[in-house]
C-alpha positions as CSV (number, residue, x, y, z in Angstrom):
1,X,-78.6,-9.9,34.4
2,X,-82.2,-9.2,35.1
3,X,-83.9,-8.7,38.5
4,X,-84.7,-12.4,38.9
5,X,-81.1,-13.4,38.3
6,X,-79.8,-10.7,40.6
7,X,-82.2,-11.9,43.4
8,X,-81.2,-15.5,42.7
9,X,-77.7,-14.6,43.7
10,X,-78.9,-12.9,46.9
11,X,-81.4,-15.7,47.8
12,X,-80.1,-18.8,45.9
13,X,-82.4,-21.3,47.8
14,X,-85.0,-19.2,49.4
15,X,-87.7,-18.9,46.8
16,X,-90.2,-17.2,49.1
17,X,-87.7,-14.5,50.0
18,X,-86.8,-14.0,46.3
19,X,-90.5,-13.6,45.5
20,X,-91.0,-11.2,48.4
21,X,-87.9,-9.2,47.4
22,X,-89.0,-9.0,43.8
23,X,-92.5,-7.9,44.9
24,X,-91.1,-5.2,47.2
25,X,-88.7,-3.8,44.7
26,X,-91.3,-3.7,41.9
27,X,-93.9,-2.0,44.1
28,X,-91.5,0.5,45.7
29,X,-89.8,1.2,42.3
30,X,-93.2,1.8,40.6
31,X,-94.4,4.4,43.1
32,X,-93.2,7.9,42.5
33,X,-93.5,8.9,46.1
34,X,-92.4,5.5,47.5
35,X,-94.5,2.7,48.9
36,X,-96.3,3.5,52.1
37,X,-97.2,1.1,54.9
38,X,-100.8,0.6,53.6
39,X,-99.4,-0.3,50.2
40,X,-97.0,-2.7,51.7
41,X,-99.7,-4.4,53.7
42,X,-101.9,-4.6,50.6
43,X,-99.0,-6.1,48.7
44,X,-98.4,-8.8,51.4
45,X,-102.1,-9.8,51.4
46,X,-102.4,-9.9,47.6
47,X,-99.2,-11.8,47.1
48,X,-99.6,-14.1,50.1
49,X,-96.4,-12.9,51.8
50,X,-96.2,-12.9,55.5
51,X,-95.2,-9.7,57.2
52,X,-92.4,-11.5,59.0
53,X,-91.0,-12.7,55.6
54,X,-91.3,-9.2,54.2
55,X,-89.6,-7.7,57.2
56,X,-86.6,-10.1,56.9
57,X,-86.4,-9.3,53.2
58,X,-86.5,-5.5,53.8
59,X,-83.8,-5.7,56.5
60,X,-81.5,-7.7,54.1
61,X,-82.1,-5.5,51.1
62,X,-81.5,-2.4,53.2
63,X,-78.2,-3.8,54.5
64,X,-77.2,-4.4,50.8
65,X,-78.1,-0.9,49.9
66,X,-81.0,-1.7,47.6
67,X,-84.0,-0.4,49.6
68,X,-84.4,2.3,52.1
69,X,-87.2,3.5,54.4
70,X,-87.7,7.3,54.8
71,X,-90.7,9.0,56.3
72,X,-92.6,5.8,56.6
73,X,-92.2,5.0,52.9
74,X,-90.1,2.4,51.1
75,X,-87.9,3.5,48.2
76,X,-85.6,1.7,45.7
77,X,-82.1,3.1,46.0
78,X,-80.9,4.1,42.6
79,X,-77.2,4.1,43.5
80,X,-76.9,0.5,44.4
81,X,-73.7,0.4,42.4
82,X,-72.0,2.6,45.1
83,X,-73.0,0.1,47.8
84,X,-71.4,-2.7,45.7
85,X,-68.2,-0.7,45.3
86,X,-68.0,-0.1,49.0
87,X,-68.5,-3.8,49.7
88,X,-65.8,-4.5,47.0
89,X,-63.4,-2.1,48.6
90,X,-64.0,-3.5,52.1
91,X,-63.4,-7.0,50.7
92,X,-60.1,-6.0,49.1
93,X,-58.9,-4.5,52.4
94,X,-59.9,-7.6,54.3
95,X,-58.1,-9.9,51.9
96,X,-55.0,-7.6,51.4
97,X,-54.6,-7.1,55.1
98,X,-55.5,-10.7,55.9
99,X,-57.9,-9.5,58.5
100,X,-60.1,-12.5,58.7
101,X,-60.6,-12.2,62.5
102,X,-64.1,-11.7,63.9
103,X,-65.9,-11.5,67.3
104,X,-67.2,-15.0,67.8
105,X,-69.6,-13.8,70.5
106,X,-71.5,-11.7,67.9
107,X,-72.1,-14.5,65.4
108,X,-74.9,-16.8,66.5
109,X,-74.8,-20.4,65.3
110,X,-77.9,-22.6,65.4
111,X,-77.0,-26.3,65.7
């Protein structure tokens, strides 16, 4: 599975998010010292990606354990496999314990 296929599983129908994610990962992964804010702004302008879109993508990729921000720089997390294992372990516990409950007040639904 290459980067595009991986991002297609994360963003199956959101092409602009998939493009923003690929751009962010490529830029942050190519920089030895991480991608700084200036580099991120330049990336957004050059690629025609809105800052709002890039922020949403960053938040999502950070939650998945793929990207992090330290000292005002963006980095690709090399140990993404550990994040996947933690999610897998959590899913096994949820299924095995049949803990499908959730706090309805915390989930917002747009109708």
